[in-house]
C-alpha positions as CSV (number, residue, x, y, z in Angstrom):
1,X,0.0,0.0,0.0
2,X,1.3,3.4,-0.9
3,X,0.9,6.3,1.6
4,X,0.4,9.9,0.6
5,X,0.0,13.0,2.9
6,X,-1.8,16.0,1.7
7,X,-0.2,19.4,2.4
8,X,-2.5,20.1,5.4
9,X,-1.5,16.9,7.1
10,X,2.2,17.7,6.7
11,X,1.4,21.1,8.2
12,X,-0.3,19.4,11.1
13,X,2.9,17.3,11.8
14,X,5.1,20.5,11.7
15,X,2.7,22.2,14.1
16,X,2.9,19.2,16.5
17,X,6.6,19.1,16.2
18,X,6.9,22.8,17.1
19,X,4.5,22.5,20.0
20,X,6.4,19.5,21.6
21,X,9.8,21.0,20.8
22,X,8.8,24.1,22.7
23,X,7.9,21.9,25.7
24,X,11.2,20.2,25.9
25,X,14.2,20.1,23.5
26,X,14.2,16.8,21.5
27,X,10.5,16.0,22.3
28,X,9.5,17.4,18.9
29,X,11.8,14.9,17.1
30,X,10.4,12.1,19.2
31,X,6.9,13.2,18.2
32,X,7.8,13.2,14.5
33,X,9.4,9.8,14.8
34,X,6.4,8.3,16.7
35,X,3.8,9.7,14.3
36,X,5.9,8.7,11.3
37,X,6.0,5.2,12.6
38,X,2.2,5.2,13.2
39,X,1.6,6.5,9.6
40,X,4.0,4.0,8.1
41,X,2.0,1.2,9.8
42,X,-0.8,2.1,7.3
43,X,1.2,0.2,4.7
44,X,0.0,-3.0,6.4
45,X,-3.1,-1.9,8.3
46,X,-4.8,0.7,6.2
47,X,-8.6,0.2,6.2
48,X,-8.9,-1.7,9.5
49,X,-9.5,1.4,11.6
50,X,-13.1,2.6,12.2
51,X,-14.6,5.2,9.9
52,X,-15.2,8.1,12.2
53,X,-15.9,11.0,9.9
54,X,-17.5,10.8,6.5
55,X,-15.3,8.4,4.5
56,X,-12.2,8.8,6.7
57,X,-10.8,6.2,9.0
58,X,-9.3,7.3,12.3
59,X,-6.1,5.8,13.7
60,X,-5.0,6.8,17.2
61,X,-1.3,7.4,17.8
62,X,0.3,5.0,20.1
63,X,2.3,7.5,22.1
64,X,0.8,11.0,21.7
65,X,-2.8,12.2,22.0
66,X,-3.1,12.6,18.2
67,X,-5.4,11.0,15.6
68,X,-4.5,10.3,11.9
69,X,-7.5,10.6,9.6
70,X,-7.1,8.9,6.3
71,X,-9.0,7.4,3.4
72,X,-8.2,4.3,1.2
73,X,-8.7,4.4,-2.5
74,X,-8.8,1.2,-4.6
75,X,-6.9,-0.7,-1.8
76,X,-3.7,0.9,-3.3
77,X,-3.3,4.3,-1.7
78,X,-3.8,5.5,1.9
79,X,-4.3,9.2,1.7
80,X,-3.7,11.0,5.0
81,X,-6.0,14.0,5.3
82,X,-5.2,15.2,8.8
83,X,-3.1,14.6,11.9
84,X,-5.1,16.3,14.7
85,X,-4.6,16.8,18.4
86,X,-7.4,14.8,20.2
87,X,-7.4,17.5,23.0
88,X,-8.8,20.1,20.6
89,X,-12.5,21.0,20.6
90,X,-14.4,18.4,18.5
91,X,-16.1,21.3,16.5
92,X,-12.6,22.5,15.5
93,X,-11.7,18.9,14.4
94,X,-14.8,18.6,12.3
95,X,-14.1,22.0,10.7
96,X,-10.5,20.9,10.0
97,X,-11.7,17.7,8.3
98,X,-14.2,19.5,6.0
């Protein structure tokens, strides 16, 4: 399975990196490493996560309070739409996913 991130999902990762790096030096790199590993797992597990918003599956990160929203097209491509902080207001998350 091929994995693609849209530009907004990449921006979400950068914002998460900056937030955690501000908390403690090196934590932002650990965040990126962890989320990259979670996203990479979609090569094997794309499509098994529950559909939580419209046509998008939601995969929860293993180490950080973040969710990866993605869709699967033709069982060949997992398209990552957003990487959102689960602590945000649900209305903000819905707006971000629209």
